[in-house]
N, C-alpha and C positions, 0 to 999 in steps of 0.2 A: 756436460763435458767438463772435466777437471782442468785446472790451470796447467798441470803438467802435460796433459794431452794436447792442449791448445798450443803450448810452446813447442812441443815436439813436432807437431804437424806444420807449424809455421815459424821457423827460426827467425827471430828478430821482431816478430809482432805477435800479439795475442789473438786479435781477430780484425778482419776488415770486411766492411759491408758496402754494397752499392744499394743505397736506399731507394725504395720504389715509390716514395711519396705517399704511401698509404699506411705507414707504420711498420712495414716489413722491409726486407732486404735480402740480397743474394750475397753469400760469402765469396770472397775473392782470394786469389793466390797472388804471389809476388808478380807473376807475369801479368795478371789482370791489373794489378795496381800500377805497374809501369806503363801499361797501355791505356790507362784510364783517361777519359776526356770529359769535360764538364757537361757535354751534350748527353752523355749516358745517364746522368743523374748524380745526386749528392753522394760523396764518398766519405766514409768514416773509417779511419785507420788508428788502431791503438798500438803504439810502439813500446818496446821494452828498452828503457834508457840504458840498461846495463849491457845490451847486446851490441857488439861491434857491427854486425850486419845492419841493424837499425840505424846506428849512428852514421855509417857510411852512406846509406840510402838517403837519410835526411839531409846530409851535407852535399852529396853529389847529384842526387836525382830528384829531389822533391821540388826544386825550383822555388825554394823558400829563401828569403833574405838571410845572409850569414848572421846578421844581428839577431834575428828571430831564432835561428838554429842554435846559436850560442845560449840564448835564454832557455830554450826547450831542453838543452842537454846539460845545463848548469847543475853542479853537485848540490848547492844550497840555493833555495829559492824562498821568496816571500810572496804572499798573495798580492797580485797587482793586475791591472789591465791597461792596455795601450793600443790605440789604433795606428796601424802601420801599413802603408801601401795598399789601402783598400780592404785589408783584413784586420783582425783583432787578435792580439796576444793576451791570453787570460791564464793566470796561474792561481789556482784556488786549492784549498785544503779541506779534508774531511777527517772526522775522528777515526782513530784506529780501533776497530772492533774485532780484531783478530784475537783468538784465545790467548790468554796470558799476556796480553798487551795492555798498555795504559792508554785510555781514551785520549788523554791530552797529548800523546805522542802522535800528532796529526800527520796524515799522509797527503802528499801533494800530488796534484794532477796538472800537467801543463798542456795548454790547448792553443793551437793555431787554427783560427776559424776564418774561412773565406766563404763567399756566397754559395759555392758548390762543393766545399770540401772541409772536413774536420780532421786535423792531425792531432792526436792525443799522445802524450808521452808520460809514462808512469815509471816510477822506481819500485814501489810496492803496490800491491793490489788494493783496490778500493771496492767495497761491496756495492756502492752506488753505480759503478761502471758495469759490474756484472749484472746488476738489475736491468740496465739499458740493453745489454746484450740479450738477456732473456726476453725482454719485451719485443725486441726486433725479431727474434726467432718466432715469437708468438704473434707477430704482425700487429703489435700494439705500441710500438716504439715511436721515436721521433721521426718526423717526416722531412725536416730540413735542418741545416746546420744550426740556425737559431733555436729550433726546437730542442736539438741535442743539448746545447748549452743550458737552456732553461730547465729541462727535465733533470739533467745531471745536478745542477745547483739546487733544485728543489729536493732531490734525493739526499744530498749532503745535509741540507737543513733538517730534513725529517729525522735523520740519524743523529744529528747533533742535539736536538731538543731533549730526548730522553737523558742524555748525559748531563745537560745543565739542570734538568729537573731532579736528577739523582743528587747532584751537588746541593741543590736547594733543600732537599729532604734531609741531607746530612747536617746542613746548617740548622734546620728546624730541630733536629735531634739534640744538637749541641746546646741550643738555646733552652730547650726543655730540660736538659740535664742541669744547666745553670739554675733554672727556676726551682728544680727539685732539690738543689743543694748536693748534687753528687760530687764525688771526689774530683778536685781540680786536676789532679795528676792524670786521671783517665781522660779528661777533656783535652789536656795539653798534648797528649799523644796523637789525638785525631786531628786537632786543629791545624797544625803545620801542613799536613797532607792536603787538607781541603783548600787552604789558601794557595798552595803551590799549584794545584790543578786549575783553580780559577785564574791564576795569574798567567799560566802557560796558555790556556785556551784563549784568553783575551789577547795575548800577544799576537796570535795569528788571526783572530776574528776581527780585530780592529782594522788592520790593513785590508782584510777581505771585504769588510763593509765599504771601505774607501774605494776598493776596486770596482764593486758593483755600482757605486754612486758615479764613478768616473765613466764606467761602461755606459750607463744610462745617458750621460751627457755627450758621449762621443760615439754613439751607436751608428753603425754604417747604414746607408739608405736601404739595404736589403732586409733590415729588421722592420717589420710592419708595426702598426699601432698596438696590436695584441701583444707582440713580443716586448714592446717598450713598457706596456703596462705590467707585464709579468716580471720583467727585470726590475722595475721600480718596487714591486711587491717583495721580491727577493732581497733587495737592498734594505727595505724597511724591516723585514724579518731578521736579517743579519744584524741590523742596528739594535733591534730589541734584544737579541741575544747578548750583544755587547753590553747593553744597559743592565741586563740581568746579572751578568758577570761582575759589573761594577758594583751593583747593589750587594752581590754575594761577598765581594771583598770587604765592603764596608761592614756587613753583618759579622764577618769573621773578625774584623778588627774590634768591633764592640764586644764580641764574645771573649776575645783575648784580653781586653781591658777588664772585663768582669772576672776572668780567671785570675788575673794578676791582683785584682782587688780582694778576691776571696783568699788567695794565698797570703797577701799582706795582712788582711784582717786576722787570719789564723795565727800568723807569726806574732802579730801585736798582742793578741789575747794570750798566747803562750808566754811571751816576755812579761806581760802584765801580771799573770798569775805567779810566775817565778819571782817577780819583784815583790809581790805581796807576801809570798812565803818567806822570802829572805828578810823582809821587814819585820814579820812576826817573830821569826827565829832569832834575829839579831840581838834583841834585849835578853832573850833567854840564854843565848850563847855567852853573852857578856857576863851575866850573873853566874852561870855555871863555871865559866872560866875564872871569874874573880874568886869564887868560893873554892875553887880547886887548886889555888896556889899553895905551894908547900911551905907555909910559914905558920907560926903560932898565932893564936888569937882568932881563928876562924869561928864564927858563931855556930853553936850546935855541934862542934866537932866531938864533944864528949857526951852528947845526949843521945839516948837510944831513939828518940823521936826526931832527931835532926833531919834525916833523909826524907822522912814522911812529910814534915813541915815544909821542907824545901820543894818537894815535888808538887804539893798542893799549892804552894805559893806561885810556882812557875805556871801551873795550869790556870790558876786564877788570872795571872798576868796575861796569858795568851787569850783567855776569854775576853778580858777587858779590851785588848787590842782589836779583836774581831768586832766587838760592839762599837768601838770608836770608829773603825774603818767603815762599818755599815752606815753609821750616822753621817760620816763624811762622804758617803756614796762612792767609796772606793771599791766596795764589794757588791 
């Protein structure tokens, strides 16, 4: 089922399921959603934040605290988690894997999770959410609201790891280019993009790590020991991703320093060679200038061998200068 078909069939939400406790679930309509009771089983509803129908339902009919509704419908969000009135508000982000999109342009998903209900709100689509939809259709999906949060978080981490690995491979390539002595200009073109992506990813992953750590410490009683262990593992994996991004930024800084050193060395060598050339040419220019003045008494002015002798003398002087510079280790 395509996104367009889902939205056309259900204005205001992408899909809604009544979970059967065995990994599957029955799809619901707005009428079913409005008449849902906890005794029927866990509910999962994915709302479209841009839909006025979804916004009105969330505010007027969801029985969710206005503070929570405001957070779910906010235009700008940062990853966080907080326990409120027996439920938990969780806002997390995943990498943008849509065609022609930048992975660091992370997509948010806002969740209100109660013991028997999950209300998810999205602005843009996340492949991890679609994966859960497909798993429920195949009866291999989450069985409870805590399962939903855990499986969604694990899916987001699975898709984030290849992006970080790709950044690390690019850093390896840049370090190899430095070792091979490739053009610093080529490296300078790639380096800012790498650093920018690492910085942006870390900007969202660091608070996401804090959100999972806080969730683990403030977990509601309806999360069992298995859920707690998996949340702790998710927090650890997120922390490792943040540490990898920190290391990546440090590696990029080292590469940048090496590039600047290469450019500086190249400029110093160029200036040094120009200085040596000027030093060698200066006495020759002085002599030719002195002998070229338009006054009487210039030696050799009337001799047919004057120019030859002068040229050989200048050449000898240049050779003597080169020999002296080499002995002084200037060359």
